[in-house]
LUMRONU-132586 format. One record per residue (C-alpha): x, z, y. Coordinates in Angstrom, 1 decimal. Layout:
BEGIN
LUMTOR       xx       zz       yy
LUMTOR        X        Z        Y
...
END
This chain:
BEGIN
LUMTOR       xx       zz       yy
LUMTOR      0.0      0.0      0.0
LUMTOR      1.1     -0.7      3.5
LUMTOR      1.4      2.3      5.8
LUMTOR     -1.2      2.2      8.6
LUMTOR      1.6      2.6     11.2
LUMTOR      3.1     -0.7     10.1
LUMTOR     -0.1     -2.7     10.6
LUMTOR     -0.6     -4.8     13.7
LUMTOR     -3.4     -4.1     16.2
LUMTOR     -5.4     -7.0     14.8
LUMTOR     -5.0     -5.8     11.2
LUMTOR     -6.1     -2.3     12.2
LUMTOR     -9.2     -3.6     13.9
LUMTOR    -10.1     -5.8     11.0
LUMTOR     -9.7     -2.9      8.6
LUMTOR    -11.7     -0.7     10.9
LUMTOR    -14.6     -3.1     10.8
LUMTOR    -14.7     -3.2      7.0
LUMTOR    -14.5      0.6      6.7
LUMTOR    -17.2      1.1      9.4
LUMTOR    -19.5     -1.1      7.3
LUMTOR    -18.9      1.1      4.3
LUMTOR    -19.5      4.2      6.4
LUMTOR    -22.8      2.9      7.7
LUMTOR    -23.9      2.3      4.1
LUMTOR    -23.0      5.9      3.1
LUMTOR    -24.6      7.3      6.1
LUMTOR    -27.9      5.5      5.4
LUMTOR    -28.1      7.4      2.0
LUMTOR    -29.0     10.7      3.9
LUMTOR    -26.7     12.8      1.7
LUMTOR    -26.4     16.6      1.8
LUMTOR    -23.1     17.6      0.3
LUMTOR    -21.1     20.9      0.8
LUMTOR    -17.4     21.4      0.3
LUMTOR    -17.1     24.1      2.9
LUMTOR    -16.4     27.3      0.9
LUMTOR    -14.8     28.4     -2.3
LUMTOR    -18.0     29.3     -4.0
LUMTOR    -18.2     29.2     -7.8
LUMTOR    -20.7     26.7     -9.2
LUMTOR    -23.8     27.7    -11.1
LUMTOR    -22.0     26.6    -14.3
LUMTOR    -19.2     29.1    -13.6
LUMTOR    -21.7     31.9    -12.8
LUMTOR    -23.5     31.2    -16.1
LUMTOR    -20.3     32.1    -18.0
LUMTOR    -20.9     35.8    -17.1
LUMTOR    -24.7     35.9    -17.9
LUMTOR    -24.1     37.8    -21.1
LUMTOR    -22.9     40.7    -18.9
LUMTOR    -26.6     41.3    -18.1
LUMTOR    -27.2     42.2    -21.7
LUMTOR    -24.4     44.7    -22.4
LUMTOR    -26.4     47.5    -20.8
LUMTOR    -30.1     48.3    -21.3
LUMTOR    -32.4     51.3    -21.2
LUMTOR    -31.1     52.6    -24.5
LUMTOR    -27.4     52.1    -23.8
LUMTOR    -25.0     55.0    -23.8
LUMTOR    -23.8     55.3    -20.1
LUMTOR    -21.3     58.1    -20.7
LUMTOR    -17.7     57.2    -20.1
LUMTOR    -14.8     58.1    -22.4
LUMTOR    -14.0     61.1    -20.3
LUMTOR    -17.6     62.4    -20.3
LUMTOR    -18.6     61.0    -16.9
LUMTOR    -22.3     60.0    -16.7
LUMTOR    -22.4     56.7    -14.9
LUMTOR    -25.9     57.3    -13.7
LUMTOR    -25.0     60.3    -11.6
LUMTOR    -22.9     61.2     -8.5
LUMTOR    -19.2     61.4     -8.5
LUMTOR    -16.1     59.5     -9.4
LUMTOR    -14.5     58.6     -6.1
LUMTOR    -11.7     56.6     -7.8
LUMTOR    -14.0     54.8    -10.2
LUMTOR    -14.4     55.3    -14.0
LUMTOR    -11.2     55.5    -16.0
LUMTOR    -12.1     52.4    -18.1
LUMTOR    -12.6     50.2    -15.0
LUMTOR     -9.4     51.5    -13.4
LUMTOR     -7.5     50.5    -16.6
LUMTOR     -9.1     47.1    -16.7
LUMTOR     -8.3     46.2    -13.1
LUMTOR     -4.9     47.9    -13.2
LUMTOR     -3.9     45.7    -16.2
LUMTOR     -5.2     42.6    -14.3
LUMTOR     -3.2     43.7    -11.2
LUMTOR     -0.1     44.6    -13.3
LUMTOR      0.1     48.2    -12.0
LUMTOR     -0.4     51.7    -13.6
LUMTOR     -4.0     52.8    -13.6
LUMTOR     -3.2     55.9    -11.6
LUMTOR     -2.2     53.7     -8.7
LUMTOR     -5.7     52.1     -8.5
LUMTOR     -9.0     53.0     -6.7
LUMTOR    -12.1     51.0     -7.7
LUMTOR    -14.5     50.1     -4.9
LUMTOR    -17.8     48.1     -4.7
LUMTOR    -18.2     44.3     -5.1
LUMTOR    -16.0     43.0     -2.3
LUMTOR    -12.2     43.2     -1.8
LUMTOR    -12.8     41.8      1.7
LUMTOR    -14.8     44.9      2.4
LUMTOR    -11.9     47.1      1.1
LUMTOR     -9.5     45.2      3.4
LUMTOR    -11.8     45.6      6.4
LUMTOR    -12.2     49.4      5.7
LUMTOR     -8.4     49.7      5.4
LUMTOR     -7.8     48.2      8.8
LUMTOR    -10.7     50.2     10.2
LUMTOR     -9.2     53.5      9.0
LUMTOR     -5.9     52.6     10.5
LUMTOR     -7.6     51.9     13.8
LUMTOR     -9.6     55.2     14.0
LUMTOR     -7.3     57.6     12.1
LUMTOR     -3.9     56.0     11.7
LUMTOR     -1.9     55.6      8.5
LUMTOR     -0.5     58.7      6.8
LUMTOR     -0.4     60.7     10.0
LUMTOR      0.8     58.0     12.4
LUMTOR     -0.9     57.4     15.7
LUMTOR     -4.4     55.7     15.3
LUMTOR     -4.0     52.1     16.3
LUMTOR     -6.9     52.4     18.8
LUMTOR     -4.7     54.7     20.9
LUMTOR     -1.9     52.2     21.1
LUMTOR     -1.4     49.6     23.9
LUMTOR     -0.8     46.8     21.5
LUMTOR     -1.3     46.2     17.7
LUMTOR      0.0     43.0     16.1
LUMTOR     -0.4     41.3     12.7
LUMTOR      1.6     38.5     11.2
LUMTOR     -0.5     35.7      9.8
LUMTOR      1.0     33.1      7.4
LUMTOR     -0.6     29.7      8.3
LUMTOR     -2.5     27.9      7.1
LUMTOR     -4.2     31.0      5.7
LUMTOR     -7.5     32.7      4.8
LUMTOR    -10.0     32.6      7.7
LUMTOR    -11.7     35.8      6.7
LUMTOR     -8.5     37.8      6.9
LUMTOR     -8.0     36.5     10.5
LUMTOR    -11.6     37.3     11.3
LUMTOR    -11.0     41.0     10.4
LUMTOR     -8.0     41.4     12.7
LUMTOR     -9.6     39.4     15.5
LUMTOR    -12.7     41.7     15.2
LUMTOR    -10.6     44.7     15.9
LUMTOR     -8.8     43.1     18.8
LUMTOR     -5.5     42.9     17.0
LUMTOR     -3.0     40.3     18.3
LUMTOR     -2.3     37.7     15.6
LUMTOR      1.0     35.9     15.3
LUMTOR      1.3     32.6     13.4
LUMTOR      4.0     32.5     10.7
LUMTOR      4.5     29.1      9.1
LUMTOR      4.1     28.8      5.4
LUMTOR      6.9     27.1      3.4
LUMTOR      6.8     25.9     -0.3
LUMTOR      8.1     29.3     -1.3
LUMTOR      5.8     31.5      0.9
LUMTOR      5.9     32.6      4.5
LUMTOR      9.0     31.9      6.7
LUMTOR     10.8     35.1      5.7
LUMTOR     13.5     34.8      8.5
LUMTOR     10.7     35.0     11.0
LUMTOR      8.9     37.8      9.1
LUMTOR     12.0     39.9      8.9
LUMTOR     12.9     39.4     12.5
LUMTOR      9.4     40.3     13.9
LUMTOR      8.9     43.2     11.5
LUMTOR     12.3     44.8     12.2
LUMTOR     12.3     44.3     16.0
LUMTOR      8.7     45.0     17.1
LUMTOR      7.1     48.4     16.3
LUMTOR      3.7     46.9     17.4
LUMTOR      3.8     44.7     14.3
LUMTOR      1.7     46.8     11.9
LUMTOR      0.8     44.4      9.1
LUMTOR      1.0     41.0      7.5
LUMTOR     -1.8     39.2      5.6
LUMTOR     -0.7     37.7      2.3
LUMTOR     -2.4     35.6     -0.4
LUMTOR      0.7     35.5     -2.6
LUMTOR     -0.5     33.6     -5.6
LUMTOR     -2.2     30.2     -5.4
LUMTOR     -2.5     30.9     -1.6
LUMTOR     -5.6     30.0      0.3
LUMTOR     -5.6     27.1      1.2
LUMTOR     -2.4     25.6      0.0
LUMTOR     -2.2     26.9     -3.6
LUMTOR      1.4     28.1     -3.0
LUMTOR      2.8     31.0     -5.0
LUMTOR      5.5     33.2     -3.4
LUMTOR      8.9     32.8     -4.9
LUMTOR     10.9     35.6     -6.5
LUMTOR     13.2     35.7     -3.4
LUMTOR     10.2     35.9     -1.1
LUMTOR      8.8     38.9     -2.9
LUMTOR     12.2     40.6     -3.0
LUMTOR     12.6     40.0      0.8
LUMTOR      9.1     41.5      1.4
LUMTOR     10.0     44.5     -0.7
LUMTOR     13.2     45.0      1.3
LUMTOR     11.7     44.7      4.8
LUMTOR     12.9     47.2      7.3
LUMTOR     10.0     47.7      9.6
LUMTOR     10.3     49.1     13.1
LUMTOR      6.9     50.7     12.6
LUMTOR      6.6     53.6     10.1
LUMTOR      2.9     52.5      9.5
LUMTOR      3.7     48.9      8.8
LUMTOR      1.9     47.6      5.7
LUMTOR      1.9     44.4      3.7
LUMTOR     -1.8     43.5      3.0
LUMTOR     -1.2     41.8     -0.4
LUMTOR     -4.5     40.1     -1.3
LUMTOR     -3.8     38.9     -4.9
LUMTOR     -7.3     37.3     -5.1
LUMTOR     -6.2     34.5     -7.5
LUMTOR     -4.0     36.5     -9.9
LUMTOR     -5.6     35.1    -13.0
LUMTOR     -7.1     31.9    -11.6
LUMTOR     -4.9     29.3    -13.3
LUMTOR     -6.1     25.7    -13.8
LUMTOR     -3.8     25.0    -16.7
LUMTOR     -2.7     26.9    -19.8
LUMTOR      0.7     25.2    -20.1
LUMTOR      1.5     25.1    -16.3
LUMTOR      1.1     28.5    -14.6
LUMTOR      2.8     30.0    -11.5
LUMTOR      4.3     33.5    -12.0
LUMTOR      4.4     36.1     -9.3
LUMTOR      6.6     39.1     -9.3
LUMTOR      4.7     42.4     -9.0
LUMTOR      5.1     43.7     -5.4
LUMTOR      4.3     47.5     -5.9
LUMTOR      7.1     48.0     -8.3
LUMTOR      9.5     45.9     -6.2
LUMTOR      8.8     48.0     -3.1
LUMTOR      9.4     51.2     -5.2
LUMTOR     12.7     49.8     -6.4
LUMTOR     13.7     48.9     -2.8
LUMTOR     12.9     52.5     -1.6
LUMTOR      9.8     51.3      0.2
LUMTOR      7.0     52.6     -2.1
LUMTOR      4.4     53.1      0.6
LUMTOR      4.8     49.7      2.3
LUMTOR      2.2     47.7      0.5
LUMTOR     -1.6     47.7     -0.1
LUMTOR     -2.5     45.4     -3.0
LUMTOR     -6.1     44.1     -3.2
LUMTOR     -8.0     42.3     -6.0
LUMTOR    -11.5     41.9     -7.4
LUMTOR    -13.6     40.2    -10.0
LUMTOR    -15.5     38.2     -7.4
LUMTOR    -14.5     34.8     -8.8
LUMTOR    -14.3     36.1    -12.3
LUMTOR    -17.7     37.6    -13.0
LUMTOR    -20.4     37.5    -10.2
LUMTOR    -19.1     37.1     -6.6
LUMTOR    -22.0     39.1     -5.2
LUMTOR    -21.8     41.8     -7.9
LUMTOR    -18.3     42.2     -9.1
LUMTOR    -15.9     45.1     -8.7
LUMTOR    -12.9     45.4     -6.3
LUMTOR     -9.8     47.5     -6.2
LUMTOR     -6.9     48.6     -4.1
LUMTOR     -3.5     49.4     -5.7
LUMTOR     -1.0     51.4     -3.7
LUMTOR      1.5     54.3     -3.9
LUMTOR      0.4     57.9     -4.6
LUMTOR      0.9     58.8     -1.0
LUMTOR     -1.1     55.9      0.3
LUMTOR     -3.9     56.6     -2.2
LUMTOR     -4.1     60.3     -1.1
LUMTOR     -4.4     59.1      2.5
LUMTOR     -7.2     56.7      1.6
LUMTOR     -9.1     59.3     -0.6
LUMTOR     -8.9     61.9      2.2
LUMTOR    -10.9     59.5      4.4
LUMTOR    -12.9     57.8      1.8
LUMTOR    -14.6     61.0      0.7
LUMTOR    -16.5     61.1      4.0
LUMTOR    -17.7     57.6      3.4
LUMTOR    -19.0     57.7     -0.2
LUMTOR    -19.3     60.0     -3.2
LUMTOR    -18.4     57.1     -5.4
LUMTOR    -19.1     53.4     -5.9
LUMTOR    -21.4     51.8     -8.5
LUMTOR    -20.2     53.2    -11.8
LUMTOR    -23.0     51.5    -13.8
LUMTOR    -21.6     48.1    -12.6
LUMTOR    -18.1     49.2    -13.4
LUMTOR    -19.1     50.1    -17.0
LUMTOR    -21.0     46.8    -17.3
LUMTOR    -17.8     44.9    -16.5
LUMTOR    -15.7     47.0    -18.9
LUMTOR    -18.2     46.6    -21.8
LUMTOR    -18.4     42.8    -21.2
LUMTOR    -14.6     42.1    -20.8
LUMTOR    -13.4     45.0    -23.0
LUMTOR     -9.8     44.6    -21.7
LUMTOR     -7.5     42.3    -19.7
LUMTOR     -7.3     39.9    -22.7
LUMTOR    -11.0     39.4    -22.3
LUMTOR    -10.5     38.5    -18.7
LUMTOR     -7.8     36.0    -19.6
LUMTOR    -10.0     34.3    -22.2
LUMTOR    -12.9     34.2    -19.7
LUMTOR    -10.7     32.6    -17.1
LUMTOR     -9.8     29.8    -19.5
LUMTOR    -13.5     28.9    -19.5
LUMTOR    -13.5     28.9    -15.6
LUMTOR    -10.4     26.6    -15.7
LUMTOR    -12.2     24.2    -18.0
LUMTOR    -14.8     23.8    -15.3
LUMTOR    -12.5     23.8    -12.3
LUMTOR     -9.6     21.7    -13.6
LUMTOR    -11.6     18.3    -13.8
LUMTOR    -12.9     18.9    -10.3
LUMTOR     -9.4     19.5     -8.8
LUMTOR     -8.0     16.5    -10.7
LUMTOR    -10.9     14.3     -9.5
LUMTOR    -10.2     15.1     -5.9
LUMTOR     -6.5     14.7     -6.2
LUMTOR     -7.0     11.3     -8.0
LUMTOR     -9.1     10.0     -5.1
LUMTOR     -6.6     11.2     -2.6
LUMTOR     -3.7      9.6     -4.4
LUMTOR     -5.6      6.3     -5.1
LUMTOR     -7.1      5.9     -1.6
LUMTOR     -4.5      7.5      0.7
LUMTOR     -1.2      7.4     -1.2
LUMTOR      1.4      5.4      0.7
LUMTOR     -0.8      5.0      3.8
LUMTOR      1.1      7.6      5.8
LUMTOR     -2.0      9.2      7.2
LUMTOR     -2.2     12.4      5.2
LUMTOR     -0.4     14.7      2.8
LUMTOR     -1.7     17.3      0.3
LUMTOR     -0.4     19.8     -2.3
LUMTOR     -1.5     19.6     -6.0
LUMTOR     -2.1     23.3     -6.9
LUMTOR     -1.8     24.8    -10.3
LUMTOR     -4.5     27.4     -9.6
LUMTOR     -6.7     29.0     -7.0
LUMTOR     -9.7     27.5     -5.3
LUMTOR     -8.6     25.0     -2.7
LUMTOR     -6.7     21.8     -1.9
LUMTOR     -4.9     21.8      1.5
LUMTOR     -4.9     18.5      3.3
LUMTOR     -2.8     17.7      6.4
LUMTOR     -4.0     14.8      8.5
LUMTOR     -2.1     13.1     11.2
LUMTOR     -1.7     15.4     14.2
LUMTOR     -4.8     15.6     16.4
LUMTOR     -7.1     14.3     13.7
LUMTOR     -8.5     17.2     11.7
LUMTOR    -11.5     18.1     13.9
LUMTOR    -12.5     14.4     14.2
LUMTOR    -12.3     14.0     10.4
LUMTOR    -14.5     17.0      9.7
LUMTOR    -17.0     15.8     12.3
LUMTOR    -17.0     12.2     10.8
LUMTOR    -17.6     13.6      7.3
LUMTOR    -20.5     15.7      8.6
LUMTOR    -22.0     12.5     10.1
LUMTOR    -22.1     11.1      6.6
LUMTOR    -23.7     14.2      5.1
LUMTOR    -20.6     16.1      4.0
LUMTOR    -20.1     19.7      5.3
LUMTOR    -16.5     20.9      5.1
LUMTOR    -14.7     24.1      6.3
LUMTOR    -14.3     23.8     10.1
LUMTOR    -11.0     22.3     11.2
LUMTOR     -8.8     25.1     12.6
LUMTOR    -10.4     27.8     10.3
LUMTOR     -7.2     28.3      8.4
LUMTOR     -5.5     29.5     11.6
LUMTOR     -6.0     32.7     13.7
LUMTOR     -8.6     32.3     16.4
LUMTOR     -9.7     29.0     14.8
LUMTOR     -6.9     27.2     16.6
LUMTOR     -4.7     24.9     14.6
LUMTOR     -1.9     24.0     17.1
LUMTOR     -1.5     20.6     15.4
LUMTOR     -5.2     20.0     14.6
LUMTOR     -4.1     18.6     11.3
LUMTOR     -5.0     21.1      8.4
LUMTOR     -8.3     20.7      6.5
LUMTOR     -9.3     22.9      3.5
LUMTOR    -11.0     21.2      0.6
LUMTOR    -13.1     23.4     -1.7
LUMTOR    -13.9     21.5     -4.9
LUMTOR    -15.6     24.3     -6.9
LUMTOR    -19.2     24.3     -5.8
LUMTOR    -20.4     20.6     -6.0
LUMTOR    -21.3     19.0     -9.3
LUMTOR    -18.8     16.5    -10.6
LUMTOR    -21.2     13.7     -9.4
LUMTOR    -21.5     15.2     -6.0
LUMTOR    -17.7     15.7     -5.8
LUMTOR    -17.1     12.0     -6.5
LUMTOR    -19.3     11.0     -3.6
LUMTOR    -17.9     13.8     -1.3
LUMTOR    -14.3     12.7     -2.0
LUMTOR    -15.1      9.1     -1.1
LUMTOR    -16.7     10.2      2.1
LUMTOR    -13.7     12.4      2.9
LUMTOR    -11.1      9.6      2.4
LUMTOR    -13.3      7.1      4.3
LUMTOR    -13.4      9.6      7.2
LUMTOR     -9.7     10.1      7.1
LUMTOR     -9.0      6.4      7.2
LUMTOR    -11.4      5.7     10.2
LUMTOR    -10.2      8.6     12.3
LUMTOR     -6.5      7.7     11.6
LUMTOR     -7.1      4.1     12.6
LUMTOR     -8.7      5.3     15.9
LUMTOR     -5.7      7.5     16.5
LUMTOR     -3.2      4.7     15.9
LUMTOR     -5.1      2.3     18.0
LUMTOR     -5.2      4.9     20.8
LUMTOR     -1.4      5.1     20.6
LUMTOR     -0.9      1.4     20.9
END
């Protein structure tokens, strides 16, 4: 294929006319397609339906340590659920607290506690003149929404193929006591699908923060979300690395079963050092007497152990893998060699990250919407919704049916081509 930049003005205009005719045809179909969020499909949700049958009115709801799941108590969660998620998160069960259905909620509360009461005796952030967070970009929009909500200043840190730019992270963390945290999705990152390298994790564990209350917000949302059995990324466990490096309290690790069982009715957890967990419990006890233990027991009885989760995730992969491959195939076939976009083929997670020509992302998303395809807003993968290059677009293949995905992919590449041609014509 000839790169678009090598075409003459006349060739670009002729191509534009042909593509616009195709676009008009697609638009006339009145389609309503959604590739905006990483929602599991109905087919994926159906994988967990047997969970609804593991408990009934005659079930024994007493845990192995004698706790009655129907009653009050159990701030940390039931022992069996702690063990299940601890094994999934690769940490000891005594380093885990089980929460409700959402790890995002746990992250929000963790930031809120720091704002109002400080971290392990340090000054509450609300009393400080300035609080800053480092934000690897492109990244997870809901992370950025939390820190923006609390008025925390966010600083972009570019992602590399091995994780965040650690030279920049080390410099900012060590020099500025106002830097209190960094958001991380370390495995199959949202949206690029990048897994942090061994060296990146070691450098995180060995940070020397200027702020005593600096924490790494390690959102390992996709820890078991592989697409392939024979090709899987490996991530070093951060809690033990921090402990080895003499920084046991520097990390909060988050995870959940949101995209494993039911996103609206899963269980979430935080893993941290004993000192951090004591600090969290001391405040959490004013907020709740304990989270939904019946749901925790339901998950344990369904999955039984971490091996049950691993086998369950293979079924998810069988549904997800063809969708990811279908989108990648269209991108390679339709855009390969044209010089108007680049993308990463991930081995897991929920997204495909696409980088358009600079200044084109917003127009591409708007063009796709014109043809009936809703995508994540351009800029959403950056703090304040502002992509400085207006180039990154997050593709979420999970929710549409394979048939819808085929049409959606065609609309997307058509939109990329048309907007890129306009950009090139504008530069002539």
